[in-house]
KEMARPA-230083 format. One line per field, with one value per residue (C-alpha): residue number from 1; residue in three letters; x negated, y, z negated. Coordinates in nm, 2 decimals. Layout:
pos: NUM ...
code: ALA ...
xx: X ...
yy: Y ...
zz: Z ...
//
This chain:
pos: 1 2 3 4 5 6 7 8 9 10 11 12 13 14 15 16 17 18 19 20 21 22 23 24 25 26 27 28 29 30 31 32 33 34 35 36 37 38 39 40 41 42 43 44 45 46 47 48 49 50 51 52 53 54 55 56 57 58 59 60 61 62 63 64 65 66 67 68 69 70 71 72 73 74 75 76 77 78 79 80 81 82 83 84 85 86 87 88 89 90 91 92 93 94 95 96 97 98 99 100 101 102 103 104 105 106 107 108 109 110 111 112 113 114 115 116 117 118 119 120 121 122 123 124 125 126 127 128 129 130 131 132 133 134 135 136 137 138 139 140 141 142 143 144 145 146 147 148 149 150 151 152 153 154 155 156 157 158 159 160 161 162 163 164 165 166 167 168
code: MET GLY TYR ALA CYS PRO VAL CYS ASP GLU GLN GLN ALA ASP ALA VAL HIS LEU ALA ASN HIS LEU ALA ILE THR ALA SER ILE GLY ARG GLN ASP HIS LEU GLU TRP LEU GLU GLU TYR ALA PRO ASP TRP ALA ASP CYS GLY PRO GLU GLU LEU GLY GLU GLN VAL VAL GLU TYR ALA LEU GLU VAL GLU THR PRO GLU PHE ALA SER GLU SER ALA GLU SER ALA GLY GLY HIS GLY HIS GLY HIS GLY HIS GLU HIS SER HIS GLY LYS PRO SER PHE GLU ASN GLU LEU ALA ARG GLN THR SER GLN PRO GLY ARG GLY ALA ALA MET SER GLY ASP THR GLY ARG ILE LEU GLU GLU ALA ARG GLU MET THR ALA GLN MET TYR GLU ASP GLU GLU GLY SER GLU GLY ASP GLY GLU THR GLU ASN GLY ASP GLY GLU SER GLU THR GLU ARG THR ASP GLU ALA GLU ALA GLU ALA THR THR GLU ASP GLU ASN GLU
xx: -0.15 -0.18 -0.38 -0.66 -0.60 -0.83 -0.92 -0.98 -0.96 -0.67 -0.51 -0.14 0.09 0.22 0.26 0.54 0.34 0.04 0.26 0.40 0.06 -0.08 0.21 0.25 -0.12 -0.14 0.18 0.03 -0.27 -0.54 -0.70 -0.88 -0.55 -0.38 -0.66 -0.65 -0.28 -0.30 -0.56 -0.42 -0.04 0.02 0.40 0.37 0.59 0.89 0.85 1.02 0.81 0.87 0.78 0.47 0.37 0.37 0.14 -0.11 -0.17 -0.35 -0.63 -0.62 -0.82 -0.62 -0.69 -0.58 -0.30 -0.14 0.16 0.49 0.79 1.03 1.33 1.20 1.17 1.52 1.66 1.51 1.69 1.44 1.16 1.01 1.00 1.07 0.89 0.63 0.32 0.08 0.04 -0.31 -0.45 -0.63 -0.72 -0.50 -0.36 -0.39 -0.02 -0.01 -0.31 -0.16 0.17 -0.02 -0.21 0.09 0.29 0.04 -0.02 -0.13 -0.48 -0.67 -0.48 -0.80 -1.02 -1.32 -1.32 -1.51 -1.27 -0.97 -1.14 -1.22 -0.86 -0.71 -0.94 -0.83 -0.46 -0.52 -0.70 -0.43 -0.16 -0.35 -0.39 -0.01 0.05 -0.19 -0.01 0.33 0.22 0.09 0.37 0.63 0.47 0.17 -0.06 -0.37 -0.52 -0.89 -1.05 -0.90 -0.54 -0.52 -0.36 -0.52 -0.23 -0.29 -0.66 -0.58 -0.33 -0.58 -0.85 -0.62 -0.51 -0.87 -0.95 -0.65 -0.76 -1.11 -0.98 -0.76 -1.05 -1.27
yy: -0.92 -0.76 -0.47 -0.41 -0.12 0.17 0.24 -0.10 -0.35 -0.54 -0.73 -0.67 -0.87 -0.57 -0.19 -0.18 -0.39 -0.16 0.15 0.00 -0.10 0.25 0.43 0.21 0.21 0.59 0.63 0.43 0.65 0.51 0.84 0.69 0.58 0.91 1.12 0.91 0.95 1.32 1.35 1.12 1.12 1.44 1.39 1.03 1.09 1.19 0.89 0.56 0.24 0.21 0.57 0.57 0.24 0.40 0.68 0.47 0.18 0.43 0.43 0.07 -0.22 -0.50 -0.83 -1.19 -1.30 -1.64 -1.68 -1.68 -1.89 -1.66 -1.84 -1.77 -1.40 -1.40 -1.57 -1.31 -1.03 -0.98 -0.86 -1.19 -1.20 -1.54 -1.70 -1.89 -1.69 -1.54 -1.17 -1.17 -1.45 -1.62 -1.33 -1.14 -0.82 -0.50 -0.50 -0.86 -0.81 -0.50 -0.68 -0.97 -0.73 -0.52 -0.83 -0.92 -0.76 -0.40 -0.26 -0.35 -0.67 -0.87 -0.65 -0.78 -0.86 -0.54 -0.33 -0.49 -0.45 -0.08 -0.01 -0.18 0.02 0.34 0.25 0.19 0.52 0.70 0.54 0.64 0.99 1.02 0.87 1.12 1.41 1.29 1.26 1.61 1.78 1.77 2.00 2.16 2.00 1.79 1.53 1.49 1.16 1.09 1.14 1.49 1.76 2.10 2.26 2.05 2.14 2.51 2.50 2.33 2.58 2.87 2.72 2.68 3.04 3.17 2.97 3.10 3.46 3.41 3.27 3.56
zz: 4.10 3.75 3.62 3.37 3.14 3.25 2.89 2.72 3.01 2.85 3.13 3.20 3.42 3.62 3.63 3.37 3.13 3.18 3.13 2.81 2.68 2.74 2.59 2.29 2.22 2.25 2.03 1.74 1.72 1.95 2.05 2.36 2.52 2.43 2.58 2.90 2.93 2.87 3.15 3.41 3.33 3.14 3.14 3.02 2.71 2.93 3.17 3.16 3.20 3.57 3.65 3.42 3.58 3.92 3.80 3.61 3.85 4.08 3.82 3.71 3.85 4.01 3.85 3.92 3.70 3.69 3.92 3.73 3.83 4.00 3.84 3.49 3.57 3.71 3.41 3.18 3.35 3.64 3.41 3.33 2.95 2.80 3.09 2.91 3.02 2.77 2.81 2.65 2.87 2.59 2.37 2.13 2.26 2.07 2.00 1.88 1.66 1.51 1.44 1.28 1.05 0.95 0.86 0.59 0.25 0.27 0.27 -0.04 -0.11 -0.06 -0.29 -0.47 -0.84 -0.92 -0.73 -0.90 -1.24 -1.18 -1.06 -1.36 -1.59 -1.41 -1.46 -1.83 -1.87 -1.68 -1.90 -2.21 -2.09 -2.04 -2.39 -2.55 -2.37 -2.48 -2.84 -2.85 -2.66 -2.94 -3.20 -3.02 -3.27 -3.18 -3.40 -3.50 -3.54 -3.89 -3.79 -3.94 -3.71 -3.64 -3.83 -4.14 -4.14 -4.09 -4.38 -4.61 -4.52 -4.59 -4.92 -5.03 -4.93 -5.12 -5.43 -5.41 -5.37 -5.68 -5.88 -5.82
//
C-alpha cells in the first residue's frame, strides 16, 4: 500500500516517500505543504524520513500501488530505488517537473519579440546614460546641443559683458 499526499494527492510508494515528498516540497517554497507540515508535524525539520513518515501516514489516505519485486528492493539497499517502478504513476511528480523546468534556460528565455525589443532598447539607453555620465565627470562641464560646454558659454558671456562695459 502507498499513500496519497494529504495536501496535493500526489501518490507515493510508502511512508518514507511521502515524508520526502512533503519535506522537499515544503523546503522549496510550496506554502501549502509547509503549512500542513507545521500544523500536523511541527518538528518535521528535525526528523529523518522514517520518523517523519511515521507521523504523516496517520493523515494520509492509503492508495493501491503496484507491487514491487522484493529482489529489486533488496538490490537497491532495501529501499527500492532503481527498481523500475515509476514514482509518479503516469503523471509527472512535482519534483520531476521542477527539475525539468530548472534544467532549461531561465525565466524570460522564451520572451516575445516585443519584450526582447523593449529590453534591448532599455539596455542601449542604459549604456548611453553611463557613457554620458562618464563624459561629463572629468571636468564638471556639460555640453549643449552644439557641442559647446557650459563653461565655454559662461566665459563668452563674461567676455562680451566686459567688452560692453569697456565700450561705455
